[in-house]
C-alpha positions as CSV (number, residue, x, y, z in Angstrom):
1,M,-35.2,17.1,28.5
2,I,-36.2,17.8,25.0
3,L,-32.7,19.7,25.1
4,L,-31.4,16.3,26.3
5,F,-32.8,14.2,23.5
6,A,-31.9,16.7,21.0
7,L,-28.1,16.8,21.9
8,G,-28.1,12.8,22.3
9,L,-29.4,12.3,18.5
10,V,-26.8,14.9,17.2
11,F,-24.0,12.9,19.4
12,S,-25.2,9.7,18.0
13,V,-25.6,11.0,14.1
14,S,-22.0,12.6,13.9
15,A,-20.5,8.9,15.9
16,H,-21.6,6.9,13.0
17,A,-21.5,9.3,10.3
18,G,-18.2,7.4,8.9
19,P,-14.7,8.4,8.5
20,L,-13.7,12.4,8.2
21,V,-11.0,13.0,5.4
22,K,-8.5,15.1,5.0
23,P,-7.8,15.3,1.4
24,G,-4.1,15.7,0.1
25,T,-1.2,14.5,-0.5
26,Y,1.2,12.8,2.1
27,S,4.6,11.4,1.7
28,S,6.6,9.3,4.0
29,A,9.8,11.0,2.8
30,Y,8.7,14.4,4.1
31,G,7.3,12.9,7.5
32,D,4.2,12.8,6.9
33,F,3.9,9.1,8.2
34,N,6.2,6.2,8.5
35,V,7.1,2.9,6.9
36,R,7.7,0.4,9.2
37,F,8.6,-2.5,6.5
38,W,7.8,-4.2,3.3
39,K,8.0,-7.9,2.7
40,E,7.5,-10.2,0.0
41,I,7.0,-14.1,0.5
42,F,8.0,-16.3,-2.5
43,F,5.6,-19.4,-2.5
44,G,7.2,-22.3,-4.8
45,C,10.5,-20.8,-4.0
46,S,10.4,-18.4,-6.6
47,P,10.0,-14.4,-7.3
48,D,7.5,-15.2,-9.8
49,A,6.2,-17.9,-8.4
50,P,2.1,-17.6,-8.4
51,M,0.3,-16.7,-5.2
52,S,3.8,-15.3,-3.9
53,V,2.2,-12.4,-1.6
54,L,3.3,-8.6,-1.0
55,K,2.7,-6.2,2.1
56,V,3.9,-3.1,3.3
57,V,2.9,-1.7,7.0
58,G,3.6,1.1,8.2
59,Q,2.3,4.3,10.9
60,R,-1.3,4.1,10.8
61,F,-1.4,2.1,7.4
62,S,-1.5,-1.3,5.7
63,L,-1.0,-2.7,2.2
64,S,-1.7,-6.3,2.5
65,R,-3.5,-9.2,0.6
66,A,-1.6,-8.5,-2.7
67,V,-1.0,-11.9,-4.4
68,L,0.9,-12.3,-7.3
69,E,-1.0,-12.9,-10.6
70,S,2.0,-12.5,-13.0
71,R,5.5,-11.7,-13.3
72,E,6.9,-10.3,-17.2
73,P,10.5,-9.8,-17.9
74,I,10.9,-6.0,-19.7
75,E,13.3,-5.0,-21.9
76,G,14.9,-1.8,-21.3
77,P,17.6,-0.1,-19.3
78,D,15.5,1.2,-16.2
79,W,13.6,-2.1,-15.0
80,Q,14.0,-5.4,-15.4
81,W,10.2,-7.1,-14.3
82,I,6.8,-6.3,-14.4
83,D,4.6,-7.8,-11.4
84,T,1.0,-7.8,-11.1
85,Y,-0.9,-8.4,-7.8
86,Q,-4.4,-8.8,-7.2
87,C,-6.7,-8.6,-4.5
88,A,-4.8,-5.9,-2.4
89,T,-6.4,-4.1,0.4
90,L,-5.2,-0.6,1.1
91,I,-6.0,0.3,5.1
92,L,-5.4,3.8,6.4
93,N,-6.3,4.6,9.8
94,S,-7.1,7.7,12.1
95,G,-4.1,9.2,13.9
96,G,-2.4,8.9,10.1
97,P,-2.5,12.8,8.8
98,W,-5.1,11.6,6.2
99,L,-7.9,11.5,8.7
100,K,-9.5,13.4,11.8
101,R,-12.0,10.3,12.5
102,G,-12.4,6.9,11.2
103,T,-10.7,4.0,8.6
104,L,-10.8,4.3,5.4
105,V,-10.9,0.7,3.5
106,A,-10.3,0.0,-0.2
107,K,-10.2,-3.8,-1.3
108,H,-9.8,-6.1,-4.3
109,L,-6.9,-3.6,-5.6
110,T,-4.9,-4.4,-8.4
111,V,-0.7,-3.4,-7.7
112,T,2.0,-2.9,-10.2
113,K,5.3,-3.5,-9.6
114,Y,8.3,-2.4,-11.7
115,S,11.6,-4.0,-10.6
116,K,15.4,-4.4,-11.2
117,V,18.2,-6.3,-9.4
118,D,21.9,-5.3,-10.6
119,E,24.8,-7.3,-10.8
120,N,25.8,-5.6,-7.0
121,N,22.8,-7.5,-6.0
122,Q,21.1,-3.3,-5.6
123,L,17.5,-3.7,-5.7
124,K,15.2,-1.0,-6.9
125,F,11.5,-1.1,-7.6
126,W,8.7,1.3,-8.1
127,M,5.0,-0.1,-7.3
128,T,1.8,1.8,-7.7
129,C,-2.0,1.5,-7.1
130,S,-5.2,3.3,-7.2
131,G,-8.4,2.9,-6.3
132,V,-11.9,4.1,-4.1
133,F,-12.3,3.8,-0.9
134,E,-15.6,1.6,-0.1
135,N,-16.7,3.8,3.3
136,S,-16.2,7.1,1.6
137,D,-16.6,9.6,-1.5
138,Y,-13.0,9.4,-2.0
139,A,-10.6,8.0,-4.2
140,F,-6.8,7.5,-3.7
141,T,-3.5,7.0,-5.2
142,L,-0.4,5.3,-4.0
143,E,3.0,5.5,-5.6
144,A,6.2,3.5,-3.6
145,T,9.9,3.3,-4.7
146,F,12.5,1.4,-2.8
147,E,16.2,1.5,-3.8
148,G,18.4,-0.6,-1.7
149,T,21.4,-3.2,-1.2
150,P,21.3,-5.9,1.1
151,H,22.5,-3.6,3.8
152,N,19.1,-2.4,4.2
153,Y,17.0,-5.0,2.6
154,K,17.0,-9.0,3.7
155,A,16.9,-11.8,1.4
156,K,16.2,-15.4,3.0
157,Y,16.9,-18.5,0.9
158,D,16.1,-22.0,2.2
159,E,18.7,-25.0,2.2
160,D,18.6,-25.7,-1.5
161,N,19.3,-21.9,-2.2
162,F,15.6,-21.3,-3.4
163,P,14.7,-17.7,-2.3
164,E,12.0,-17.6,0.7
165,F,11.1,-13.8,1.4
166,Q,12.8,-10.5,1.0
167,M,12.0,-7.7,3.3
168,G,12.9,-4.0,3.9
169,S,12.8,-0.6,5.2
170,H,13.4,2.7,3.7
171,L,10.4,2.5,1.4
172,N,9.4,5.7,0.1
173,I,5.4,6.5,-0.3
174,V,3.1,8.7,-1.7
175,I,-0.6,8.4,-1.4
176,Q,-2.8,11.2,-2.5
177,I,-6.6,11.3,-1.6
178,N,-9.2,13.4,-3.4
179,K,-13.1,13.6,-3.7
180,K,-14.2,10.8,-6.0
181,S,-15.3,12.1,-9.8
182,P,-18.9,12.5,-10.0
183,R,-20.4,9.9,-12.7
184,P,-20.8,11.2,-16.1
185,V,-24.7,11.6,-16.5
């Protein structure tokens, strides 16, 4: 009877023990996971309208609720714009390469996106964010890149030719997960 009680206690404690993380670097380009789509919804009929929303969904992960705070022009050959999004949430689920068990959640993230659209309507962007998972001792860095033409991304316009949203796939994402650094004493 005591043995059964002890076994039950061990299984009960391990069931509530939080996520079992596999730290490392994971890339959609190398097939570690798949990206289904990214989407930007333009509230106010403009890519620089406040409250526009960015979302990325993939196999066992999502980056959502990223709300546009600012969009500034950049002088330079590589990028035209720098967008800053606030309040994003990153969720990594088990079944992905990063976890043996559980879910990792990071909230209130800042996402920075550098972008450019050339004269042929080719869109290019680089997006990054980093933070600490709320329910573990791990931190992360996420970087995403996209290059495409209207053949692999879609832009929808309303009847007055104002942009409503754009979306696409073929997004390359790298997620690096590391043990948090201890706080300095």
